[in-house]
TORBA-114918 format. One record per atom (N, C-alpha, C, CB): residue in three letters; x, y, z. Coordinates in steps of 0.02 Angstrom, whole numbers, plus 50000, padded with zeros to 5 digits. Glycine has a CB too. Layout:
<atoms>
alaXYZ...
</atoms>
This chain:
<atoms>
met492565063051815met493135067351791met493885063251794met493145074351842ile494185064851740ile494825060751738ile495335063951780ile495125059951664ser495655059951817ser496205062651866ser496765064551824ser496455057151922ile497225068751854ile497895070851820ile498295065051809ile498315075851863asn498335060351862asn498805054751858asn498545049651800asn498855050951932lys497955049751789lys497675044951743lys497935047851667lys496795044651752val497815055451660val498025057651606val498845058251590val497715063351605thr499245057551646thr499905057651633thr500095049451624thr500315061851694ser499685046351651ser499915038451630ser499805037551569ser499575032451663ile499235040451537ile498975038551463ile499475042851414ile498085041051451ser499645047851441ser500195051751396ser500795048851394ser500335058451417leu501175045151444leu501675042551444leu501645034751409leu501865043251510leu501035031751411leu500995025751374leu501085028051305leu500335021751384leu500695032651280leu500715035051208leu501385036051183leu500345041351199val501805039651226val502495041651207val502845035851196val502855045751257ile502765031251242ile503215025051245ile503075020451186ile503095020851313ile502305020951165ile502135016951104ile502535019451041ile501355017451091val502395027551034val502615030250980val503385029250966val502425036650982val503745029751029val504565028551020val504665021851004val505015030051087ser504385016351031ser504405009951012ser504265008350940ser503995006751050leu503785011650913leu503755011150842leu504185013250798leu503305013450823ile504555019050821ile505045021350782ile505765017050789ile505115028550801phe505945015550848phe506455011350854phe506425004550837phe506625011550909leu505825001050834leu505694994450814leu505494993950735leu505134991550861lys505585000150708lys505374999450628lys505694994350579lys505525005950596ser506344993350597ser506704988250560ser506424981150567ser507394988350582ile506074979350627ile505814974250645ile505134973250627ile505924973850703leu504744978350641leu503974978850633leu503794978350563leu503674985550662val504114983150532val503884984250448val503964977450407val504434990350405pro504534973950412pro504624967550374pro504054961950403pro505444964750385leu503984962850477leu503504957750503leu502784958750481leu503514957650579ile502634965250474ile501844967150451ile501834965650386ile501584974950459leu502304967050340leu502234966150271leu502254958050254leu502814970250235ala502634954250295ala502564947050289ala501884944350314ala503114943750327thr501624946650363thr500984944750374thr500434946550319thr500814947450436ile500504952350286ile500034952850231ile500154948950179ile499974958950207phe500854947350171phe501074941150109phe500794935450122phe501864939050103trp500774933950190trp500494927350218trp499784926050199trp500534927250293leu499384932850212leu498654933450198leu498574931850128leu498364940450214ile499034934750081ile498924933750008ile499024927449989ile499314937749967val499574924050022val499674915850007val499014912150032val500374912350052val498774914550089val498094911150107val497624911150056val497754914250164glu497494917950026glu496954918949978glu497134915449909glu496814926649967val497684914949885val497964911349829val497824903049842val498794913449822arg498034901649895arg497984894849920arg497254892049916arg498234894649991thr496854896849937thr496124895049938thr495804894749873thr495754899649977leu496074898449826leu495864898949755leu496074892549721leu496184905149719ile496794891449745ile497014886149704ile496734878849729ile497784886349703gly496574879549792gly496234873249820gly495594872649796gly496204873149893asn495194876749773asn494474876949747asn494604874349672asn494084885149753leu495014876949636leu495194874549567leu495394867849564leu495704878449539leu495794864849615leu496014858249606leu495534853549646leu496754857449627gly495044855349673gly494504852449715gly494844848949775gly494044847349673ser495184852649821ser495654849349861ser495194845649917ser496214854749892asp494614847549929asp494194844149977asp494104836849953asp493504847749987lys493864836249884lys493744830149862lys494344825449854lys493414830849806asn495044829149831asn495574824949809asn495964824649862asn495934827049750lys495914828149933lys496164827649993lys497014830249969lys496024819350027ile497024835349944ile497724838349936ile497954841449995ile497754843549882pro498554839550022pro498834841850085pro498964850050082pro499534837650099val498834852150146val498924859550141val499654862650124val498704862450208trp500154858850143trp500844861050134trp500834860550058trp501454856350174ile500654856150013ile500764856249942ile500284863249919ile500504848449903gln499734864649937gln499454870349926gln499814876749942gln498904870149957asn500104876949986asn500534881750012asn501044883249957asn500854879350078ile501424877949941ile501994877949894ile501784879949826ile502334871249890leu501184877249801leu500944879849741leu500654887149745leu500434875049716ala500374889349799ala500284897149806ala500854901249797ala500044899049872thr501324899649841thr501954903549842thr502334903849777thr502404900649893leu502384897849747leu502624897349683leu502334903049633leu502474890449658thr501594902449632thr501204905749591thr501394913649598thr500474903949606ile501334915049659ile501584922349686ile502214924949661ile501664922449761phe502734920949676phe503464921949654phe503494922949580phe503934915849672ala503194918649545ala503214918649469ala502944924649451ala502834912849433ile502414928249477ile502104933849458ile502704940149474ile501354934349500phe502994938749532phe503334944249566phe504004944149507phe503534942449660phe504224937649498phe504794938149456phe504724940349382phe505094932049457val504144939049353val504014943149290val503904950049291val503484940949260ala503524952249344ala503524959449355ala504184962949374ala503054960949406ile504634960749406ile505274962249423ile505744961949359ile505474957449478lys505674956949321lys506054957049260lys505854962549212lys505994950649227met505234963449207met504984969149161met505214975249189met504204969549151leu505194976249250leu505334982549289leu506034983549274leu505194982149367ser506554978649285ser507274980349267ser507414982149201ser507704975049281ile507034978749155ile507084980949085ile506914987849072ile506674977049045ser506384989949102ser506114996549095ser506595002649123ser505424996649131ile506895000149191ile507385004049211ile508035005549179ile507495002049261gln508134999849142gln508805000749111gln508645004649045gln509194993349097asn508115003449011asn507895008148958asn507895014748977asn507265006748935leu507635017049036leu507575023649053leu508245026549078leu507045024449102thr508675022049102thr509335025349124thr509735026549061thr509775020649177glu509715023149010glu510075024148942glu509775030548915glu509955017848887ser509195032948929ser508975039048895ser509095045048948ser508165038348871leu509355045348991leu509495049849050leu509845056249019leu509995046049107ser510365054848983ser510775060348964ser510285065048914ser511495057448925his509875062648879his509455066048840his508975070748867his509165061848806tyr508765069048932tyr508375073348973tyr508485080548994tyr508335070449023asp509215080449004asp509495086549033asp509495092148981asp510205085149060gly509485089448916gly509605094948857gly508795097148853gly509985091248769asn508275092548866asn507645095048856asn507385099648910asn507225089748848leu507715099448964leu507525104349016leu507715110648992leu507845103049084val508205112448961val508445119648934val507945120848876val509305119848905leu507745116648836leu507185117848791leu506575120848821leu507005111748761ile506385116448881ile505725118648911ile505795125448941ile505485113648965glu506405127148977glu506435134048998glu506445139348947glu506995134749036asp506715137548894asp506585142948830asp505965143448813asp506925141448764lys505455137948814lys504845138848794lys504415142048834lys504615133848780val504515141548907val504215144448962val504395151948953val504455141049032asn505115153348946asn505305161348941asn504865164748878asn506215162348924asn504905161348823asn504515165448769asn503765164248779asn504725163248691leu503485159848808leu502715159348817leu502485164748872leu502505151448843phe502865166948926phe502645169948966phe503095175948964phe502575166449021asp503545176648927asp503965183448920asp504265184348989asp503505190448897ile504535179649016ile504975180149082ile505555176749068ile504655177149148asp506075178149119asp506725174749131asp506655168949188asp507265180349155ile506335163849165ile506305158549217ile506985154749244ile505845153349188thr507425155549185thr508095151649198thr508515155549256thr508565151249123thr508535162449256thr508885164849318thr508565162649375thr508945171949322ser507855162949380ser507485161149442ser507705153949470ser506705161249427leu507665149149422leu507705143449429leu508415142149457leu507515140449371asn508965144849423asn509615144949454asn509685147249519asn510015148449419lys509365152249534lys509395155549608lys509005150049654lys508985163949612met508515146949623met508235141749686met508595135549694met507475139249674ile508795132449642ile509095126149633ile509815126149609ile508695122549589gly510125131649586gly510745131949567gly510885127549511gly511145130649619asp511445123349514asp511545118749458asp511305112149467asp512215118149443tyr510735111949481tyr510495105349495tyr510395100549428tyr509825106349533asn510485093849442asn510525090049384asn509895084049394asn511345086849375phe509525085749333phe508905082249337phe509025074549326phe508405085149286thr509565073049295thr509855065449282thr509935062749358thr510695065349235ser510315066249397ser510545063549463ser509895061649503ser511015069149505leu509395066349500leu508725066449527leu508455058649512leu508245072849490leu508435058049439leu508005052449412leu508435045749438leu507905052949322lys509065046749438lys509445040949454lys509225038749528lys510235042449448asn509245044349581asn509145043549644asn508305039649658asn509265051149674ile507875042749610ile507245039549614ile507235030949600ile506805043349560leu507635030449545leu507695022649520leu507965018649571leu508155021549456thr508505021549608thr508895018049653thr508425017849718thr509615021549663ser508055021749735ser507555020749782ser507095015249777ser507215025949783val506775014449717val506345009949689val506595003549702val506235010949621thr507255002849675thr507524995649677thr507724994249745thr508124994349629gly507884999049792gly507944997349858gly507434994549902gly508115002049884leu506764996349872leu506174993549916leu506384985949918leu505344994749880phe506664982049887phe506694975449894phe507374972949924phe506564972649829gly507494978249974gly508094976550024gly507944972250071gly508344982050061asn507294971250088asn507054967850153asn506714960350129asn506424973350195thr506814959550061thr506474952950042thr506624947350069thr506534951449983phe507314946050088phe507464939750111phe507214939350189phe508234938550101thr507224944450223thr506924944250288thr506224943550288thr507084949750323ile505834946450238ile505124945950237ile504874937650212ile504844952150185ile505314935250167ile505164927750146ile505294923150208ile505664925150080leu505834925050253leu505974920850314leu505364921050354leu506604923350357tyr505034926950363tyr504514927950420tyr503884923050384tyr504274937550436val503814924350321val503184920450273val503324913250282val503194922150181val503864911150285val503954903150291val503734901550359val504744900450279phe504094904450403phe503934902650480phe503154903950496phe504414907750534leu502914908850467leu502104910550479leu501744904050453leu501804918150432leu501874901550397leu501594895650366leu501644890050405leu501894894250305leu502264889550434leu502354883850478leu501994883950535leu502984882950497glu501964890550560glu501624891350633glu500874890650627glu501774898750669glu500604891550557glu499944891950548glu499654884750573glu499794893850472ser499954879450565ser499664872450575ser499744870050659ser500104866650521val500114874750694val500004874150768val499714878850802val500524873250799phe499494883950766phe499324890550808phe498684889750845phe499244897150762gly498234885750811gly497574883650851gly497654879350905gly497094880250810asp498194874750913asp498254870850973asp498594875451027asp498674864250959lys499014880351007lys499204884951063lys498744888951087lys499694888951049leu498154891451042leu497614896151063leu497224891851119leu497104898450996val497074885251116val496704881051144val497084880351220val496624874551097lys497644880451221lys497984880251285lys498094887051316lys498624876751277ile498114891651288ile498144898551312ile497344900251331ile498494903851251tyr496894898451306tyr496184899251314tyr495794893351334tyr495924901751256pro495844890451386pro495484883551399pro494794884151399pro495654880351465asp494404890151420asp493794891451420asp493514891451338asp493714897851461ala493144886951328ala492804886551262ala492494893051233ala492274881651266lys492164896751275lys491874902651241lys492314908651235lys491284904751276glu492874908751272glu493444913151260glu493804911851206glu493864913151309tyr493944905051192tyr494294902951137tyr494014905651065tyr494274895651140gln493314903351068gln492964904051016gln492864912150993gln492344900351031ala492934916051047ala492924924051043ala493574926851011ala492844927351119val494114923351027val494744925051003val494844922250934val495254922951048val494574916450922val494714914450847val494224918050810val494654906650830lys493724919650832lys493284924550781lys493564931850770lys492514925650811met493804933350819met494114940350820met494694940650763met494434942050898ile495094934550772ile495644934550720ile495444932850653ile496174929950738ala494884928650653ala494614927250578ala494374934050549ala493944921650576lys493944938150593lys493744944250582lys494254949050547lys493524946550642ile494814949850575ile495364954550564ile495674951750499ile495894954950629gly495734945250487gly496074941450429gly495614942950374gly496164933150440asn494964942250378asn494464942850328asn494514950150295asn493764941550360ser494444955150346ser494364962050335ser495014964550302ser494204965750401val495614962750325val496254965350279val496324961450211val496994964150321ser496114954350223ser496254951850157ser495674953950107ser496334944050161ser495054955650128ser494564958950081ser494784965950047ser493914960150122tyr495054969750095tyr495394976250079tyr495954974850027tyr495704979650147leu496394971150037leu496974969850001leu496704967649924leu497424963950040thr496254962349927thr496044960249859thr495734965049827thr495634954749857leu495304969049849leu494864973249810leu495304979149795leu494184975349848lys495794982049836lys496214987049828lys496694985649762lys496594987849895ser496944978649768ser497394976549723ser497114976749645ser497594969649745phe496424974549651phe495974973649590phe495954980749557phe495194970849611val495654985849604val495664993149579val496294996149562val495384997549626ser496744994849594ser497504997849575ser497804994649512ser498074996449638leu497554988749506leu497854983949441leu497474986649386leu497704974849445leu496764988149392leu496374990949331leu496684998249318leu495524991449348thr496825001949369thr497155008349355thr497775008049320thr497275011749413gly498275003449339gly498915002949312gly498865000349242gly499354998749353val498444996349222val498404993249155val498084998949109val497934986349155leu497595001849128leu497245008049087leu497775014049074leu496585011249134ser498165015349129ser498675019549127ser499215017649077ser498925020149190tyr499415011149086tyr499945008949042tyr499765010248966tyr500085001349055met499115008948950met498935008048872met498935016248858met498065003348854val498805020748900val498885027348876val499535029648872val498555031648911leu500015027248922leu500695029648906leu501015026648854leu501105029148959lys500765019948837lys501135015748786lys500865019948714lys500875006448790leu500245022048711leu499965024548651leu500325031848646leu499125024748655met500535034848694met500835042448696met501575040948678met500755046848778gly501815035548676gly502535034148661gly502985035948721gly502775038248598ile502765036148782ile503105038248837ile503635032448857ile502595039848894asp504145034448871asp504855029948886asp504585025048945asp505645035448918ala504835018748954ala504765014149011ala503975015249037ala505375015949072pro503485013048985pro502745013649016pro502565009449075pro502235011948964phe503025002849071phe502844998249117phe503055000549196phe503184991649094phe503625004149195phe503875007349251phe503355011649282phe504465011149233trp503185016649243trp502685021449269trp501985018349288trp502565026849217ala501765013249247ala501125009549259ala501165005649331ala500995004249197leu501755003049341leu501924999749402leu501945004949459leu502594996149394leu502225009749455leu502245015649495leu501635017949520leu502535020649462ile501165018349467ile500395020749475ile500095014649516ile499955022149393phe500205008749506phe499835003149542phe500095003249618phe499984995549506ala500665004549626ala500905004949693ala500755010349737ala501535004649692leu500745016249698leu500515021849738leu499835022449756leu500665027449708asn499435019249717asn498675018649723asn498475015549789asn498375014249663tyr498965011149830tyr498875009049890tyr498905014649943tyr499335004049900ile499175019149925ile499275025549975ile498525029549971ile499985031449945pro498175030150016pro497465032750020pro497575040649996pro497115031850105thr497115043249966thr497045050349950thr497585052749903thr497045054450013ile498145054949933ile498655057549904ile499015053549849ile499045059149953gly499005046949863gly499375042149814gly499125042849740gly499275034349837ser498425042749725ser498255044449656ser498425050849630ser497605043949647leu498465056549671leu498675062249651leu499455062449620leu498565066449709ile499835058649675ile500475058849654ile500725054349590ile500825057149711ala500385048849584ala500255044549534ala500195047449469ala499715041049549thr499735053249470thr499615056949407thr500065060449386thr499135060649407leu500335063949439leu500845069549415leu501515067549391leu500975074149470phe501775061649428phe502385059049410phe502425058249327phe502485052149448pro502075053349295pro502205052049231pro502025058549185pro501805045749211ala501615063249210ala501385069749169ala502015073849169ala500735074349205phe502345073049234phe502995078149233phe503565075649187phe503325079049311phe503665068649192phe504115066049152phe504045065849083phe504215060849170thr503275066449051thr503185067248993thr503415074048966thr502565065848983val503375078249003val503645086348988val504355085248968val503615092149062ile504775081449018ile505475080349007ile505675078048957ile505745077249044gln505285071648939gln505525067148881gln505305071648811gln505115058648885phe504795075048802phe504615077748743phe504825085548737phe503885076648736ala504985088248798ala505055095848795ala504435099348776ala505575097948747asp503935096648791asp503265098948763asp502825099548820asp502935094048708leu502535104448841leu502005106748896leu501305101848880leu501815116248889ser501165103548813ser500585100148782ser500505092648803ser500645100648704ser500985089148772ser501015082348793ser500965080248862ser501555080048771gly501335084248911gly501265082648983gly500475084748999gly501845087049031leu500275088748974leu499495090948998leu499025085048970leu499205099248962ile499125082348903ile498775076848886ile498765070248922ile498945075848830val499395069548951val499465063648995val499305064749064val500125061048994leu499285071149092leu498995072849153leu498205072549150leu499235079549172leu497875074849099leu497225073149091leu496945066649083leu497065076049047ser497295062549049ser497115055149019ser497165051649091ser497735051548951val497765051249120val497885048149181val497415050249245val498585049449195gly497215057149236gly496835059849294gly496065057449287gly496905068249296val495925057049223val495145055649211val495045047449228val494905057549123ile495655043949217ile495605036849235ile495475035949310ile496255033249216gln495935040349349gln495995040749427gln495355042249449gln496515046149455val495055047549419val494395050649439val493835044849432val494215057349389ile493835041949368ile493285036949360ile493285030949404ile493295034449293ile493905027949409ile493995022949445ile493905023449524ile494565021049428gly494205029649550gly494195031449618gly493445033749647gly494725037049625asn493135036349599asn492445039049621asn491835034449598asn492325046449590leu491925030549548leu491465027249523leu491505018549533leu491495029749455val492125016049510val492215009149526val492375006949590val492655006749490glu492795010349620glu493135008649686glu492475008749741glu493805014849706pro492065013749748pro491545013249793pro491085007649787pro491195018849790lys490935005449715lys490395000749707lys490794993649724lys490045001149628val491564993149720val491714986349729val491954986249801val492224983549676met492174991949834met492394990749910met491754992649952met493084995649934gly491274996449931gly490694998749972gly490895002250037gly490264992849989asn490514999850096asn490755003150161asn490964997350205asn490185007850198ser491364991350171ser491644986250206ser492204987750264ser491904982150157leu492524993650242leu493074994050293leu492814999450350leu493804996650255asn492315003150340asn492025007550396asn492565011350437asn491615003050446ile492905014550389ile493395020150428ile493145027350405ile494295019150405ser493165031450458ser493135038550446ser493625041950401ser493175041550506gly493385046050343gly493835048950288gly494415052950327gly493395054250234leu494155057350382leu494625060350428leu495135056050463leu494265063450477val494915050650478val495375046250503val495965043750467val495055041350520val495655042150398val496125039250355val496685045350335val495735035850289leu496515050350336leu497075056450326leu497485055950386leu496745064550319ile497155056550451ile497625056650505ile498205049750508ile497155057050573ala497815044250495ala498245038250499ala498865038550441ala497745031550486leu498595041650384leu499125042650325leu499705046650344leu498825046250264ala499515052250386ala500035056750406ala500425053550466ala499735063750424phe500115050650511phe500455047050566phe500935042050542phe499955043750610trp500645037050512trp501155031550495trp501605033450441trp500825025150474gly501445038350403gly501975040550355gly502495044650383gly501685044250302ala502385047650434ala502885050750481ala503305046050522ala502535055250529leu503025040750548leu503345035150573leu503795030350527leu502855031450600trp503445027650469trp503765023550436trp503815025050356trp503475017650453gly503675031750348gly503785033150274gly503275030350227gly504435030550253val503495028450160val502985027450107val502775020050134val503295028050021val503095015750159val502845009350187val502285010950240val503455004950221gly502355015650287gly501835016950331gly501225019650304gly502055020950378met501215023750253met500695026150214met500315020750180met500945030850165ile500595015750159ile500315010550121ile499945006050179ile500905006450075leu500245004550229leu500045000550281leu499525003750325leu500614998650320ser499405009850318ser499025014850360ser498305012350369ser499035022050328val498045010550313val497315007350305val497165001650345val497195004950237pro497574996250317pro497574988850355pro497634990050428pro498214983650332ile498194993550451ile498324994550528ile497674996950554ile498934999950547thr497345002450528thr496755006450571thr496175000550574thr496425014550526val496164996950516val495554991850512val495704987650569val495474987250442met496354984750585met496464979950633met496264983650700met497194977250631met496464989550705met496404993450771met495614994050786met496795001350764ile495284995750736ile494484995550750ile494144989650776ile494114996750691ile494364983550737ile494184977650769ile494354975650833ile494344973450736ile494984976350852ile495284974150910ile494964979250966ile496114974150903phe495064985150952phe494694989251008phe493974989451014phe494844995951004gly493634987550970gly492944985950963gly492644979951007gly492834984550893glu493284976251031glu493034968951063glu493094971051140glu493584961151040phe493354976551170phe493404977451237phe493114983951256phe494064976751258glu492724982951308glu492324988851338glu492744995351345glu492054986851412ser493444994451378ser493815000251388ser494055004551325ser494354998151425thr493975000551267thr494355004051213thr493845003851162thr495055000751189arg493215001951168arg492665002351119arg492505009951094arg492004999251153pro492525014751143pro492435021251116pro492905024051062pro492445025451170ile493625021151069ile494095023551016ile493875020850948ile494835021251032ala493595013650957ala493405010550884ala492845015150860ala493135002050887ile492465016350901ile491815020650877ile492055026950845ile491295022750941ile492505030850869ile492775036150852ile493165035650782ile493145037950906leu493465030350780leu493875028050715leu493385026350655leu494325021150732ser492765022850674ser492365020550620ser491965026250590ser491925015050643glu491695024950522glu491495029250479glu490865032350511glu491395026150413asn490335028250541asn489695030750556asn489545028750639asn489145027350501gly490125026150668gly490025025550745gly489725018050754gly489455031850777asn489465015050703asn489165008150715asn489705002450696asn488475007150667ile489865000150751ile490344994450748ile490094988250767ile490894995450787gly489464986950774gly489114981550792gly489224978150858gly489204977350745thr488974973150884thr489124971150955thr489714967650956thr488594966950987thr489944965551008thr490644962251010thr490474954451003thr491084964051084ile490934951050985ile490944944350973ile490664940751031ile491604942150957arg490924942351097arg490604939151160arg489884940351173arg490944941451220glu489674947251152glu489014949351161glu488444945851112glu489044956751151ser488734944851044ser488344941450995ser488244933451019ser488724942250923glu488674930851053glu488674923551080glu488134922851129glu489364921551116lys488124927951169lys487624928551222lys486864928251207lys487744934551254glu486934931951154glu486184932451111glu485954926651082glu486204937051050
</atoms>
């Protein structure tokens, strides 16, 4: 039977952790994003190393790091350049959309024989859609605010990588403990890297197909909406829903036509359903081993703490928690609860004994 003192201690510890996560957000979020970016650099470095035959040609790791980083930044530069052009084109068309809102109100009034204008004015008053869209665009461009901090973290992570193994040897002089820690870190890295790689592929496929639909429909700034769809697909469950609604809603505003918005909604929705229910399960399988309910709870929890970034990071953080908790007897029950089917395998220490 659990004592009152133990319950109090656990509750107090949880409160301290949550409060710390809130107050240390400005430090932890860039650090976690930098760690993920570092894992991406490692993946690209491995790919470049295989293409160049680094084992045979003895290409130094630091050169591979530079090539991988330059490749990633080149992709980011092209994407940001195209995004800025899309945002500029979208901004230039903003004044046209306010007039379309009036046309939409008239169409809804005539279609349903109601006075929606009066109701809308009561709910939102003199609300300006142009201001709303400008705020959205400002928020999107503001996501790059911590770029310098993240880059700085990545540089030092790459520098630390070469000596981290030596530090672990000194921290864990016992060979078995050292191997167990190294394998646990490798397991975390492989799981998160695998998730990011496969999720990026699925999100990219969704974004490309959505771009083709939006371009065919003549939607303004299709690259902006496709990139938004790509980014939102990293948010489990609700991300794909929001990614479908945004371009559909914008289409109605652009053309002042409900049928055009419905076509985009159905087209992008079909793409999301096919990829989400057929392609993604085949590609990702059960490699993550996370309960669907836990994904929703993690999404809500990390979203409440860190906003949109927390939602995107909710799955990688949960994966790391399952792996780490599964390695210790005291926290192993938590890992079993978080997992999909309760099967988290034996700990690395137990497998070594066998």
